[in-house]
GULUM-894309 format. One record per residue (C-alpha): residue number from 1; x, y, z. Coordinates in Angstrom, 3 decimals, padded with zeros to 6 digits, always signed. Example, Ala and Ser with C-alpha at 12.3 -4.5 7.8 and 13.67 -1.06 7.14 Angstrom:
GULUM-894309
+------+----------+----------+----------+
! figu !        x !        y !        z !
+------+----------+----------+----------+
!    1 ! +012.300 ! -004.500 ! +007.800 !
!    2 ! +013.670 ! -001.060 ! +007.140 !
+------+----------+----------+----------+
END
This chain:
GULUM-894309
+------+----------+----------+----------+
! figu !        x !        y !        z !
+------+----------+----------+----------+
!    1 ! +153.106 ! -185.644 ! -064.796 !
!    2 ! +156.857 ! -186.250 ! -064.618 !
!    3 ! +159.658 ! -183.811 ! -065.466 !
!    4 ! +160.176 ! -185.267 ! -068.947 !
!    5 ! +156.515 ! -184.710 ! -069.798 !
!    6 ! +156.649 ! -181.170 ! -068.408 !
!    7 ! +159.747 ! -180.358 ! -070.480 !
!    8 ! +158.161 ! -181.767 ! -073.632 !
!    9 ! +154.948 ! -179.854 ! -072.996 !
!   10 ! +156.916 ! -176.615 ! -072.729 !
!   11 ! +159.226 ! -177.268 ! -075.693 !
!   12 ! +156.678 ! -178.548 ! -078.197 !
!   13 ! +153.584 ! -176.536 ! -077.317 !
!   14 ! +152.500 ! -173.244 ! -078.810 !
!   15 ! +152.886 ! -171.220 ! -075.622 !
!   16 ! +152.871 ! -167.464 ! -075.984 !
!   17 ! +155.628 ! -165.251 ! -074.635 !
!   18 ! +153.404 ! -164.240 ! -071.696 !
!   19 ! +152.738 ! -167.893 ! -070.858 !
!   20 ! +156.461 ! -168.700 ! -071.013 !
!   21 ! +157.161 ! -165.732 ! -068.742 !
!   22 ! +154.638 ! -167.146 ! -066.291 !
!   23 ! +156.409 ! -170.532 ! -066.334 !
!   24 ! +159.770 ! -168.820 ! -065.728 !
!   25 ! +158.317 ! -166.816 ! -062.833 !
!   26 ! +156.978 ! -170.025 ! -061.273 !
!   27 ! +160.422 ! -171.659 ! -061.515 !
!   28 ! +162.114 ! -168.603 ! -059.965 !
!   29 ! +159.565 ! -168.564 ! -057.131 !
!   30 ! +160.126 ! -172.268 ! -056.421 !
!   31 ! +163.930 ! -171.827 ! -056.398 !
!   32 ! +163.606 ! -168.936 ! -053.945 !
!   33 ! +161.339 ! -171.036 ! -051.727 !
!   34 ! +163.813 ! -173.940 ! -051.765 !
!   35 ! +166.643 ! -171.527 ! -050.880 !
!   36 ! +164.683 ! -170.096 ! -047.919 !
!   37 ! +163.815 ! -173.534 ! -046.571 !
!   38 ! +167.397 ! -174.729 ! -046.974 !
!   39 ! +168.821 ! -171.648 ! -045.240 !
!   40 ! +166.358 ! -172.085 ! -042.378 !
!   41 ! +167.498 ! -175.683 ! -041.886 !
!   42 ! +171.233 ! -174.841 ! -041.878 !
!   43 ! +173.489 ! -173.724 ! -039.066 !
!   44 ! +177.148 ! -172.807 ! -039.041 !
!   45 ! +179.140 ! -176.021 ! -038.708 !
!   46 ! +176.635 ! -178.207 ! -040.576 !
!   47 ! +177.921 ! -180.638 ! -043.182 !
!   48 ! +176.562 ! -180.028 ! -046.674 !
!   49 ! +176.862 ! -181.452 ! -050.147 !
!   50 ! +176.650 ! -179.697 ! -053.543 !
!   51 ! +177.666 ! -180.177 ! -057.148 !
!   52 ! +180.239 ! -177.681 ! -058.388 !
!   53 ! +179.056 ! -175.786 ! -061.453 !
!   54 ! +182.710 ! -175.181 ! -062.381 !
!   55 ! +184.018 ! -178.752 ! -062.220 !
!   56 ! +180.824 ! -180.830 ! -062.137 !
!   57 ! +182.223 ! -182.660 ! -059.129 !
!   58 ! +180.225 ! -183.554 ! -056.046 !
!   59 ! +181.632 ! -181.481 ! -053.157 !
!   60 ! +181.246 ! -181.925 ! -049.405 !
!   61 ! +181.993 ! -179.204 ! -046.890 !
!   62 ! +181.127 ! -177.374 ! -043.701 !
!   63 ! +178.934 ! -174.252 ! -043.506 !
!   64 ! +181.042 ! -171.240 ! -042.501 !
!   65 ! +178.598 ! -168.370 ! -043.139 !
!   66 ! +174.953 ! -167.976 ! -044.115 !
!   67 ! +174.244 ! -164.776 ! -046.057 !
!   68 ! +171.137 ! -163.495 ! -047.832 !
!   69 ! +171.619 ! -165.356 ! -051.113 !
!   70 ! +174.746 ! -167.455 ! -050.661 !
!   71 ! +176.175 ! -169.858 ! -048.109 !
!   72 ! +179.951 ! -169.986 ! -047.680 !
!   73 ! +181.115 ! -173.591 ! -047.504 !
!   74 ! +184.622 ! -174.749 ! -046.514 !
!   75 ! +185.764 ! -177.757 ! -048.539 !
!   76 ! +189.081 ! -179.527 ! -048.951 !
!   77 ! +189.514 ! -177.446 ! -052.140 !
!   78 ! +188.913 ! -174.126 ! -050.349 !
!   79 ! +185.946 ! -171.890 ! -049.566 !
!   80 ! +182.991 ! -171.734 ! -051.961 !
!   81 ! +180.070 ! -169.299 ! -052.131 !
!   82 ! +177.129 ! -171.517 ! -053.037 !
!   83 ! +173.473 ! -170.584 ! -053.657 !
!   84 ! +171.424 ! -172.067 ! -050.833 !
!   85 ! +169.104 ! -173.947 ! -053.202 !
!   86 ! +172.105 ! -175.977 ! -054.451 !
!   87 ! +172.965 ! -177.320 ! -050.983 !
!   88 ! +171.891 ! -180.550 ! -049.366 !
!   89 ! +172.402 ! -180.990 ! -045.638 !
!   90 ! +174.059 ! -184.293 ! -044.787 !
!   91 ! +173.951 ! -186.081 ! -041.460 !
!   92 ! +176.433 ! -188.245 ! -039.569 !
!   93 ! +179.497 ! -187.460 ! -041.642 !
!   94 ! +182.962 ! -186.960 ! -040.277 !
!   95 ! +184.149 ! -184.075 ! -042.428 !
!   96 ! +186.521 ! -181.509 ! -040.983 !
+------+----------+----------+----------+
END
């Protein structure tokens, strides 16, 4: 089942409120798991990539700090506090 089929199944089915709550809980759990795995793979000084929710632009930066929920990333546009699940570690990039 692909994401389009999953979305259609949720939107056009007759799910109850309890069933929808269960779907939401599963999504939240998966996001938290992705964030934990991403944080575990990051170190200060790593190069990362993310899409800005403010501008929609693809941003590249260097990890400055890893906190409980957010990672501080230094970019050419300044420092950003980014949720860990939004980051992708990139290799072999010369970004300062």
